[in-house]
MARBA-3410 file (N, C-alpha, C, O; in Angstrom, 1 decimal):
80
0.8,-1.2,0.0,0.0,0.0,0.0,0.9,1.2,0.0,1.9,1.3,0.7 ~ 0.5,2.2,-0.7,1.3,3.5,-0.8,0.5,4.6,-0.2,-0.7,4.6,-0.2 ~ 1.3,5.6,0.3,0.7,6.8,0.8,0.7,7.9,-0.3,1.7,8.0,-1.0 ~ -0.3,8.7,-0.4,-0.4,9.8,-1.4,-0.9,11.0,-0.6,-1.8,10.9,0.2 ~ -0.3,12.1,-0.9,-0.8,13.4,-0.4,-1.5,14.2,-1.4,-1.0,14.3,-2.6
-2.7,14.7,-1.1,-3.5,15.4,-2.1,-3.9,16.7,-1.4,-4.0,16.9,-0.2 ~ -4.2,17.7,-2.2,-4.7,19.0,-1.8,-6.2,19.1,-2.1,-6.6,18.8,-3.2 ~ -7.0,19.5,-1.1,-8.5,19.6,-1.3,-9.0,21.0,-1.0,-8.4,21.7,-0.1 ~ -10.0,21.4,-1.7,-10.7,22.6,-1.3,-11.3,22.5,0.1,-11.6,21.4,0.5 ~ -11.4,23.6,0.8,-11.8,23.5,2.2,-13.1,22.7,2.4,-13.3,21.9,3.3
-14.1,23.0,1.5,-15.4,22.3,1.7,-15.3,20.8,1.5,-15.9,20.0,2.3 ~ -14.5,20.4,0.6,-14.3,19.0,0.3,-13.5,18.3,1.5,-13.8,17.2,1.9 ~ -12.5,19.0,2.0,-11.7,18.5,3.1,-12.6,18.3,4.3,-12.4,17.4,5.0 ~ -13.5,19.3,4.5,-14.4,19.2,5.7,-15.3,18.0,5.5,-15.6,17.2,6.5 ~ -15.9,17.8,4.3,-16.7,16.6,4.1,-16.0,15.3,4.2,-16.5,14.4,4.8
-14.8,15.3,3.8,-14.0,14.0,3.9,-13.6,13.8,5.4,-13.5,12.6,5.8 ~ -13.4,14.8,6.2,-13.1,14.7,7.6,-14.4,14.2,8.4,-14.2,13.5,9.4 ~ -15.6,14.7,8.0,-16.8,14.4,8.7,-17.5,13.0,8.3,-18.0,12.3,9.2 ~ -17.4,12.7,7.1,-18.1,11.5,6.6,-17.7,10.2,7.2,-18.5,9.3,7.5 ~ -16.4,9.9,7.5,-16.0,8.7,8.2,-16.7,8.4,9.5,-17.1,7.3,9.8
-17.0,9.5,10.3,-17.7,9.3,11.5,-19.1,8.8,11.3,-19.6,7.9,12.0 ~ -19.8,9.4,10.3,-21.1,9.0,9.9,-21.2,7.5,9.5,-22.1,6.8,9.8 ~ -20.2,7.1,8.7,-20.1,5.7,8.2,-19.4,4.8,9.1,-19.4,3.6,8.8 ~ -18.8,5.3,10.1,-18.0,4.4,11.1,-16.9,3.7,10.4,-16.8,2.5,10.4 ~ -16.1,4.5,9.7,-14.9,4.0,9.0,-13.8,5.1,9.1,-14.0,6.0,9.8
-12.7,4.8,8.4,-11.6,5.8,8.4,-11.6,6.6,7.2,-12.2,6.3,6.2 ~ -10.9,7.7,7.2,-10.7,8.6,6.1,-10.0,7.8,4.9,-10.4,7.9,3.8 ~ -9.1,7.0,5.3,-8.4,6.1,4.3,-9.3,5.2,3.6,-9.3,5.0,2.4 ~ -10.1,4.5,4.4,-11.1,3.5,3.8,-12.1,4.2,2.9,-12.5,3.7,1.9 ~ -12.6,5.4,3.4,-13.6,6.1,2.6,-13.0,6.6,1.3,-13.6,6.5,0.3
-11.8,7.0,1.3,-11.1,7.5,0.1,-10.8,6.4,-0.8,-11.0,6.5,-2.0 ~ -10.4,5.2,-0.3,-10.1,4.1,-1.2,-11.4,3.6,-1.8,-11.4,3.3,-3.0 ~ -12.5,3.6,-1.1,-13.8,3.1,-1.6,-14.3,4.1,-2.7,-14.8,3.7,-3.8 ~ -14.1,5.4,-2.5,-14.6,6.4,-3.4,-13.7,6.3,-4.7,-14.3,6.4,-5.8 ~ -12.4,6.2,-4.6,-11.6,6.1,-5.8,-11.8,4.9,-6.6,-11.8,4.9,-7.8
-11.9,3.7,-5.9,-12.1,2.5,-6.7,-13.5,2.5,-7.4,-13.6,2.0,-8.5 ~ -14.5,3.1,-6.8,-15.8,3.2,-7.4,-15.7,4.2,-8.6,-16.2,3.9,-9.7 ~ -15.1,5.3,-8.4,-15.0,6.3,-9.5,-14.1,5.8,-10.6,-14.5,6.0,-11.8 ~ -13.1,5.1,-10.4,-12.2,4.6,-11.4,-12.7,3.3,-12.0,-12.2,2.8,-13.0 ~ -13.6,2.6,-11.3,-14.2,1.4,-11.8,-13.2,0.2,-11.7,-13.2,-0.6,-12.6
-12.4,0.2,-10.7,-11.5,-0.9,-10.5,-11.9,-1.7,-9.3,-12.5,-1.3,-8.4 ~ -11.5,-3.0,-9.4,-11.8,-3.9,-8.3,-10.7,-3.8,-7.2,-9.5,-3.9,-7.6 ~ -11.0,-3.5,-6.0,-9.9,-3.4,-5.0,-9.2,-4.7,-4.7,-9.8,-5.8,-4.8 ~ -8.0,-4.6,-4.4,-7.2,-5.8,-4.1,-7.7,-6.4,-2.8,-8.1,-5.6,-1.9 ~ -7.7,-7.7,-2.7,-8.1,-8.3,-1.4,-7.1,-7.9,-0.3,-5.9,-7.8,-0.6
-7.6,-7.8,0.9,-6.7,-7.4,2.0,-5.9,-8.7,2.3,-6.3,-9.8,2.4 ~ -4.6,-8.4,2.5,-3.7,-9.5,2.9,-3.8,-9.7,4.4,-3.9,-8.8,5.2 ~ -3.8,-11.0,4.8,-3.9,-11.2,6.3,-2.5,-10.8,6.9,-1.5,-10.9,6.3 ~ -2.6,-10.4,8.2,-1.4,-10.1,8.9,-1.0,-11.4,9.7,-1.7,-11.7,10.7 ~ 0.0,-12.1,9.3,0.3,-13.4,9.8,0.7,-13.4,11.3,0.6,-14.4,12.0
1.2,-12.2,11.8,1.6,-12.2,13.2,0.6,-11.6,14.1,0.9,-11.4,15.3 ~ -0.6,-11.3,13.6,-1.6,-10.7,14.5,-2.0,-11.7,15.6,-2.3,-12.9,15.3 ~ -2.1,-11.2,16.8,-2.5,-12.0,18.0,-1.5,-13.1,18.3,-1.8,-14.0,19.0 ~ -0.3,-13.1,17.7,0.7,-14.1,18.1,1.0,-14.1,19.6,1.1,-15.2,20.2 ~ 1.0,-13.0,20.2,1.3,-12.9,21.6,0.1,-12.7,22.4,0.2,-12.3,23.6
-1.1,-13.1,21.9,-2.3,-13.0,22.7,-2.3,-13.8,24.0,-2.1,-15.0,23.9 ~ -2.4,-13.1,25.1,-2.2,-13.8,26.4,-3.6,-14.0,27.1,-3.7,-14.8,28.0 ~ -4.6,-13.3,26.6,-5.9,-13.4,27.3,-6.0,-12.5,28.5,-7.1,-12.4,29.1 ~ -4.9,-11.8,28.8,-4.9,-10.8,29.9,-5.0,-9.4,29.3,-4.1,-9.0,28.6 ~ -6.1,-8.7,29.6,-6.3,-7.4,29.1,-5.5,-6.3,29.7,-5.5,-5.2,29.2
-4.6,-6.6,30.7,-3.8,-5.6,31.4,-2.4,-5.6,30.9,-1.5,-5.0,31.6 ~ -2.0,-6.4,29.9,-0.6,-6.5,29.5,0.0,-5.1,29.1,1.0,-4.8,29.6 ~ -0.7,-4.3,28.3,-0.2,-3.1,27.9,0.0,-2.2,29.1,1.1,-1.5,29.3 ~ -0.9,-2.2,30.0,-0.8,-1.3,31.2,0.3,-1.7,32.1,1.0,-0.9,32.8 ~ 0.6,-3.1,32.2,1.6,-3.6,33.1,2.9,-4.0,32.4,3.7,-4.8,32.9
3.1,-3.5,31.2,4.2,-3.9,30.4,5.6,-3.7,31.0,6.4,-4.7,31.0 ~ 5.8,-2.6,31.6,7.1,-2.4,32.3,7.4,-3.4,33.4,8.5,-3.9,33.5 ~ 6.4,-3.6,34.2,6.5,-4.6,35.3,6.8,-6.0,34.7,7.6,-6.7,35.3 ~ 6.1,-6.4,33.7,6.2,-7.7,33.1,7.6,-7.9,32.5,8.3,-8.9,32.7 ~ 8.1,-6.9,31.8,9.4,-6.9,31.2,10.5,-7.0,32.3,11.4,-7.8,32.1
10.3,-6.2,33.3,11.3,-6.2,34.4,11.4,-7.6,35.0,12.5,-8.1,35.3 ~ 10.2,-8.2,35.2,10.2,-9.5,35.8,10.8,-10.6,34.9,11.6,-11.4,35.3 ~ 10.4,-10.6,33.6,10.8,-11.6,32.7,12.3,-11.5,32.3,12.9,-12.5,32.0 ~ 12.8,-10.3,32.3,14.2,-10.1,31.9,15.1,-9.9,33.1,16.3,-9.6,32.9 ~ 14.6,-10.2,34.3,15.5,-10.1,35.4,16.6,-11.1,35.4,16.4,-12.2,35.1
17.8,-10.7,35.8,18.9,-11.6,35.8,18.8,-12.7,36.9,19.4,-13.7,36.9 ~ 17.9,-12.4,37.9,17.6,-13.4,38.9,16.6,-14.4,38.6,16.4,-15.3,39.3 ~ 16.0,-14.2,37.4,14.9,-15.2,37.0,15.5,-16.5,36.7,16.5,-16.6,36.0 ~ 14.9,-17.6,37.2,15.3,-18.9,36.9,15.1,-19.3,35.5,14.0,-19.0,34.9 ~ 16.1,-19.8,34.8,15.9,-20.2,33.4,15.7,-21.7,33.3,15.6,-22.2,32.2
END
């Protein structure tokens, strides 16, 4: 996927900024959908992210407790 920068008139920029909230999507997804429809091309299928949830622990507090977990796991006193 590539990033592209475009310049929009103020009214269009405002509409593009507001519409994703109404549709519950992102500006990027809205723009991709509009361009593929306008150009009449079939969007590429999304590639799966092979490493997604590889580290899923089932514990919802991992991000909040990350420093403590890393200190414990990487401690030189930890039994190996």
